[in-house]
C-alpha positions in Angstrom: 9.0 -29.0 -21.5 11.8 -26.7 -23.0 9.0 -24.6 -24.3 7.5 -24.0 -20.8 10.7 -23.6 -19.4 11.4 -21.1 -21.5 8.2 -19.2 -21.4 9.1 -19.3 -17.3 12.2 -17.6 -17.7 10.6 -15.0 -19.9 8.2 -14.0 -17.3 10.5 -14.0 -14.4 12.5 -11.9 -16.3 9.6 -9.8 -17.1 8.5 -9.6 -13.8 12.1 -8.9 -12.5 12.3 -5.8 -14.6 9.0 -4.6 -13.5 10.2 -5.0 -9.9 13.3 -3.3 -10.1 11.9 -0.3 -12.0 9.4 -0.1 -9.0 12.2 0.1 -6.4 14.5 2.1 -8.5 12.1 4.9 -8.7 11.5 4.8 -5.1 15.2 4.5 -4.1 16.4 7.4 -6.8 13.6 9.4 -5.0 15.2 8.7 -1.5 18.5 9.5 -2.8 17.6 13.1 -3.6 16.6 12.7 -7.6 13.8 14.9 -6.6 13.2 18.7 -5.8 11.9 18.2 -2.5 11.3 21.7 -1.9 8.9 21.7 -4.9 7.0 18.8 -3.7 3.6 20.1 -2.6 2.0 19.0 1.0 -1.5 19.2 1.7 -3.9 18.0 4.2 -7.6 16.8 3.7 -10.4 16.3 6.3 -12.0 13.0 5.8 -14.2 12.5 8.7 -14.3 13.0 12.5 -10.7 12.9 14.0 -9.0 11.7 10.7 -7.4 13.7 7.9 -4.8 12.8 5.2 -1.7 14.4 3.9 -1.0 14.4 0.3 2.5 14.7 -1.0 4.8 12.2 -2.4 4.7 8.7 -2.0 1.8 7.2 0.2 -1.4 9.1 1.6 -0.5 9.7 5.2 -3.1 9.2 7.5 -3.6 11.1 10.6 -6.1 10.8 13.6 -5.8 14.5 15.4 -7.1 15.0 18.8 -6.3 16.4 22.5 -4.6 13.1 23.5 -2.2 13.4 20.5 -1.6 12.4 16.6 -1.8 8.6 15.1 0.3 8.9 12.1 0.1 6.3 9.5 2.9 5.9 7.0 5.4 8.8 6.6 6.6 8.9 2.8 10.1 10.0 2.2 13.1 11.1 4.5 13.6 14.6 2.9 10.4 15.6 3.5 10.2 14.7 7.3 10.3 18.2 8.8 7.9 19.8 6.1 5.4 16.9 7.1 5.9 17.9 10.6 4.9 21.4 10.1 2.0 20.5 8.2 0.9 18.3 10.8 1.3 21.2 13.2 -0.8 23.4 11.0 -3.6 20.7 12.4 -2.4 20.1 16.1 0.7 20.8 17.9 0.2 17.8 20.1 2.7 14.9 20.1 2.8 12.3 17.5 1.9 9.5 19.7 2.1 6.5 17.3 3.6 5.9 13.6 1.9 2.9 11.9 3.7 1.5 8.7 0.8 -0.2 6.3 3.9 -2.1 4.6 7.6 -2.1 3.8 7.9 -0.1 0.5 10.2 3.3 0.9 7.4 5.6 -0.2 5.6 4.8 3.0 8.7 4.2 5.3 11.0 6.6 4.0 10.9 8.7 7.0 10.9 6.0 9.9 14.6 6.9 10.6 13.7 10.4 11.3 10.8 9.6 13.4 12.5 7.1 15.3 15.1 9.4 16.0 12.4 12.1 17.3 11.2 9.4 19.7 8.0 8.6 17.9 7.3 4.6 18.6 6.6 2.9 15.2 4.1 0.0 14.9 3.8 -2.5 11.9 3.2 -6.1 11.3 6.2 -8.5 12.1 7.1 -9.2 8.7 7.8 -5.2 8.1 10.4 -5.2 10.8 11.9 -8.2 9.2 12.3 -6.5 5.9 13.2 -3.3 6.8 15.9 -4.8 9.3 17.8 -6.2 6.2 18.7 -2.7 4.9 17.6 0.1 7.7 19.3 1.3 10.9 17.8 0.2 14.2 15.8 3.8 14.3 14.0 3.1 11.6 12.6 -0.3 13.0 9.1 -0.9 14.2 9.5 -0.8 18.1 6.1 -2.9 18.5 5.2 -5.6 16.1 2.1 -7.7 15.9 0.8 -10.9 13.6 -2.7 -10.1 15.1 -5.1 -7.4 15.4 -4.2 -4.7 17.7 -6.5 -1.5 18.9 -5.2 1.6 20.1 -7.5 4.1 22.2 -6.7 7.7 21.6 -8.7 10.9 20.8 -11.8 9.2 21.8 -11.1 6.7 18.8 -11.0 3.0 18.6 -8.4 2.4 16.2 -8.3 -1.0 14.9 -5.3 -2.1 12.8 -5.8 -5.3 11.2 -3.0 -7.3 9.4 -4.4 -8.8 6.2 -3.2 -11.9 4.2 -0.2 -11.3 1.7 -1.6 -9.0 -0.8 0.4 -6.0 -2.0 3.3 -7.3 0.1 3.2 -9.9 3.1 3.3 -7.0 5.5 0.3 -5.4 4.8 -2.0 -3.8 7.4 -5.3 -1.9 7.5 -6.3 0.8 9.8 -10.4 1.4 10.7 -10.8 4.4 12.5 -14.0 3.0 14.0 -15.4 6.0 15.9 -15.0 8.5 12.6 -15.8 5.5 10.3 -12.8 5.4 8.2 -10.4 2.8 6.7 -6.8 3.5 5.7 -6.1 0.6 3.1 -2.4 1.0 2.4 -1.2 -0.1 -0.9 -3.3 -3.0 -1.5 -6.2 -0.4 -2.7 -5.5 2.5 -4.9 -7.6 4.8 -7.1 -4.9 5.7 -9.5 -3.4 2.3 -11.1 -4.2 -1.2 -11.4 -3.1 -3.4 -8.2 0.6 -3.6 -7.5 1.4 -7.0 -6.4 5.0 -7.1 -5.2 5.7 -10.7 -5.5 9.4 -10.3 -4.5 8.3 -8.8 -1.2 5.6 -11.6 -0.7 2.7 -9.9 -2.5 0.0 -12.5 -3.8 -2.9 -12.6 -6.1 -5.2 -14.4 -4.0 -4.3 -12.3 -0.9 -5.1 -9.2 -2.8 -8.6 -10.4 -3.3 -9.0 -11.6 0.1 -7.9 -8.3 1.3 -10.2 -6.5 -0.7 -13.0 -8.6 0.5 -12.1 -7.8 4.3 -12.1 -4.0 3.6 -15.5 -4.2 1.7 -17.1 -6.3 4.5 -15.5 -3.9 7.4 -16.8 -0.8 5.2 -20.7 0.4 5.6 -22.4 2.3 3.4 -21.2 5.7 4.6 -17.5 4.6 5.4 -14.8 6.8 3.8 -11.8 4.8 2.6 -8.3 6.3 2.2 -6.4 4.5 -0.4 -2.4 4.2 -0.3 -2.2 6.3 -3.5 -5.6 8.5 -5.0 -8.5 9.7 -3.5 -11.0 9.1 -0.6 -13.2 6.2 -1.9 -16.1 4.7 -1.0 -17.2 0.7 -0.2 -18.7 0.2 -3.8 -15.3 1.7 -5.2 -13.3 -1.1 -3.4 -15.9 -3.7 -4.4 -15.7 -2.3 -8.1 -11.7 -2.8 -7.6 -12.2 -6.0 -6.1 -14.4 -7.3 -9.0 -12.1 -5.8 -11.8 -9.1 -8.0 -10.2 -11.6 -11.1 -10.0 -12.2 -10.7 -13.6 -9.0 -10.2 -14.9 -7.7 -13.1 -13.1 -10.5 -15.4 -14.3 -9.5 -14.7 -17.9 -5.9 -14.9 -17.4 -6.5 -18.4 -15.7 -8.6 -19.6 -18.6 -5.8 -18.6 -21.0 -3.0 -20.1 -18.8 -4.9 -23.3 -18.7 -5.2 -23.2 -22.5 -1.4 -23.1 -22.5 -1.2 -19.5 -23.6 2.3 -17.5 -23.6 2.6 -14.4 -21.4 2.8 -12.5 -24.8 -0.5 -14.3 -26.1 -2.1 -13.3 -22.9 -1.1 -9.8 -23.2 -2.4 -9.7 -26.8 -5.9 -11.3 -25.6 -6.3 -8.0 -23.6 -7.9 -9.4 -20.6 -8.0 -5.7 -18.9 -9.7 -4.1 -22.0 -12.8 -2.6 -20.5 -10.4 -1.5 -17.4 -7.5 0.3 -18.9 -9.1 3.5 -19.6 -9.7 4.1 -15.7 -6.5 2.2 -14.5 -4.0 2.7 -16.7 -1.1 0.3 -17.8 -1.9 -3.0 -17.0 1.5 -4.3 -17.5 3.2 -5.0 -13.8 -0.3 -6.1 -12.9 -0.8 -8.7 -15.8 2.9 -9.7 -15.2 2.4 -10.8 -11.6 -0.8 -12.3 -12.2 0.4 -14.5 -15.3 3.6 -15.3 -12.8 1.1 -16.5 -9.9 -1.4 -18.4 -12.2 1.2 -19.7 -14.1 3.0 -21.0 -11.3 6.2 -19.0 -11.9 
């Protein structure tokens, strides 16, 4: 019993350290430890009315047309003016809605600026609750939801779908039905293993379920914009989900054998995947913590 308690303590410390590092990086960026003038901003057409804006932070989704602009996420506050200027390179129309895919500051750091500009912010209920703990009123979503929401703009049916707790407990995916584009927020990424932020309610089981929802929603030709990384396909999402399931199954088997976290890491359950998705440490820490009952 003492050994198991010690293992739980060690895993908890490891998870806390990873979580603190993620938050510290985001907060450090927001506080100005970055040369913001040097951050490159670029837009990329995806399909139909949909573009995405790449900078520092999560990919910003954009639906652009005569009716106005729908914006998904807003990166960091010091970039707001330049982000608006870049959007105006696509359209001078008004930004009608800003949708937050989740709570993290690399996706919501500009909320206060956009709120002060009169742009209404839309997000899951839990995103507002979490932001309200640290952010001023102007940064908070003015319209929240717990079920699907649809916006009709630019001849586009924009379907906003809250998913089970995955990356966080406030994740949403946005499906531009007429353009056949899905923006996933951070529950799917092409540049790293999943980040399951258990401090903000993220779960392994929800990550697998949410990726299945995206795969089921997408067709063979659907373009998928990840929270971080490049435009992808349904097959890419399925590959990512299958990787998560494979690693999860391996870790579960090791946990059932009574293996410690260090022993699980030594068994290298991500062995054939690390070449593509990089360092698995924070992913394995979250997987072990959830499957080990931490």
